[in-house]
C-alpha positions as CSV (number, residue, x, y, z in Angstrom):
1,M,4.7,40.6,10.3
2,T,1.9,39.3,12.5
3,S,0.0,38.1,9.5
4,T,2.7,36.0,8.1
5,F,2.6,33.5,11.1
6,P,-1.0,32.4,10.4
7,A,-0.2,32.2,6.6
8,R,2.7,30.0,7.2
9,E,0.9,27.9,9.7
10,Q,-1.9,27.4,7.3
11,A,0.6,26.5,4.5
12,F,2.3,24.0,6.7
13,E,-1.1,22.5,7.5
14,A,-2.0,22.3,4.1
15,K,1.3,20.5,3.1
16,F,0.8,18.0,6.0
17,A,-2.6,17.1,4.8
18,H,-1.5,16.8,1.3
19,D,1.7,14.4,2.5
20,E,-0.8,12.4,4.6
21,E,-3.2,11.9,1.9
22,H,-0.2,11.0,-0.5
23,R,1.0,8.4,2.0
24,F,-2.4,6.9,2.6
25,L,-3.0,6.5,-1.2
26,V,0.4,5.0,-1.9
27,K,0.1,2.6,0.9
28,A,-3.3,1.6,-0.2
29,R,-2.2,1.0,-3.9
30,R,1.1,-0.9,-2.6
31,D,-1.4,-3.1,-0.4
32,K,-3.5,-3.7,-3.5
33,L,-0.5,-4.5,-5.9
34,F,0.9,-6.7,-3.2
35,G,-2.4,-8.8,-3.1
36,A,-2.4,-8.8,-7.0
37,W,1.4,-10.0,-7.1
38,A,0.3,-13.0,-4.8
39,A,-2.8,-13.7,-6.9
40,D,-1.0,-13.8,-10.0
41,R,1.7,-15.9,-8.6
42,L,-0.9,-18.4,-7.8
43,H,-2.8,-18.1,-11.0
44,L,-6.2,-17.4,-9.0
45,P,-9.3,-17.3,-10.9
46,E,-11.1,-13.8,-11.0
47,N,-13.4,-14.5,-7.9
48,E,-10.6,-15.6,-5.7
49,K,-8.3,-12.6,-6.8
50,Q,-11.4,-10.3,-5.8
51,A,-11.6,-12.3,-2.4
52,L,-8.0,-11.8,-1.8
53,A,-8.1,-8.0,-2.6
54,G,-11.0,-7.7,0.0
55,A,-8.8,-9.4,2.5
56,V,-5.9,-7.3,1.8
57,L,-8.1,-4.2,2.3
58,K,-9.3,-5.4,5.6
59,V,-5.9,-5.5,7.3
60,L,-6.0,-2.7,9.8
61,D,-3.6,0.2,9.4
62,G,-1.4,1.2,12.0
63,R,1.3,-0.5,14.0
64,G,2.1,-3.9,12.6
65,H,0.2,-3.3,9.3
66,D,2.9,-4.5,7.1
67,D,3.8,-7.5,9.3
68,A,0.0,-8.5,9.2
69,L,-0.1,-8.0,5.5
70,I,2.9,-10.2,4.8
71,A,1.5,-12.8,7.3
72,L,-1.9,-12.8,5.4
73,I,-0.1,-13.2,1.9
74,D,2.3,-15.8,3.5
75,K,-0.9,-17.9,4.7
76,T,-2.5,-17.5,1.4
77,L,0.5,-18.7,-0.6
78,R,1.0,-21.5,2.1
79,D,-2.6,-22.6,1.7
80,H,-2.0,-23.0,-1.9
81,G,1.1,-25.1,-1.6
82,Q,3.7,-22.1,-2.0
83,I,6.1,-21.6,0.6
84,V,8.0,-18.0,0.0
85,P,10.6,-16.8,2.4
86,T,9.6,-13.9,4.5
87,N,12.5,-11.8,3.0
88,E,11.1,-12.5,-0.5
89,L,7.7,-11.4,0.6
90,G,9.2,-8.2,2.2
91,A,11.2,-7.5,-1.1
92,A,7.9,-8.1,-3.2
93,L,6.2,-5.6,-1.0
94,G,8.9,-3.0,-1.4
95,R,8.8,-3.4,-5.2
96,C,4.9,-2.9,-4.7
97,F,5.5,0.2,-2.7
98,D,7.9,1.7,-5.5
99,E,5.4,0.9,-8.2
100,A,2.5,2.4,-6.0
101,E,4.8,5.5,-5.4
102,K,5.3,5.9,-9.3
103,Q,1.7,5.5,-10.1
104,I,0.3,7.9,-7.3
105,S,3.2,10.5,-7.8
106,G,2.4,10.3,-11.7
107,S,-1.4,11.0,-11.2
108,P,-2.6,14.4,-12.0
109,H,-3.8,14.9,-8.5
110,F,-0.4,14.8,-7.2
111,S,1.8,16.3,-9.7
112,G,3.7,19.4,-9.5
């Protein structure tokens, strides 16, 4: 019985690491999709799309990440003359999350 506890603990740690990696990948993909959504909405040329993608990736993870990401996209849209309500930006971010979850969960690395 003593040997089952370390095995269970190791399995829990492996699942935790897998879940954290999954969360990170989904969030990174979501952010990238959100930047692409804004770039497509603005019909940006490729060089500006790449610049926006780089700016999105520089938004620090952690507390307030989503708000900072929405603020960055809001500013980008406003700078190009588009005013989008915050709730619409939040909804777009949510749709990007759903798509990112599908893409990451469907990848061979995370299936099964």
